[in-house]
C-alpha positions, 0 to 999 in steps of 0.5 A: 842469808836473805836478811843479811843480803837485803840489809847490805843492799838497803845500805848500798853495799851490794847490788843483786842481779839475776843470773841470765842462765838460771832465773833461780840464782841471783848474782850478788856483787859489792858496790863501790861503797861496799868494796871500800868498806871491806877494804877499810875493815880488812885494813883494820884487821890487818893492823890489829893482828900486826900489833898483836904479832909484834908483842910476841917473842921470836920463839912464839913467832916461830911456833906460829910460823910452824903452825901456819906451814902445818895448816898449809900442808893439811889444806893442800892434802885435803884439796888433793883428796877432794873431788 
């Protein structure tokens, strides 16, 4: 993890700062350059997914919708059971 954060910092994508309350912790935040890179990457992923979904049949899209609903239900049940 340290290597990854160091590489991101060297590229100007993130900044690190010490946690004022706990000197053992480091707060990592995106720079403007990092946030812009993240937004571009997210946009590319969304566009690629949209293109793939557009090629599916109505039945396949309904199956995905049902699967997503099941995943939401499992996630909610898991969050209710977790402390």
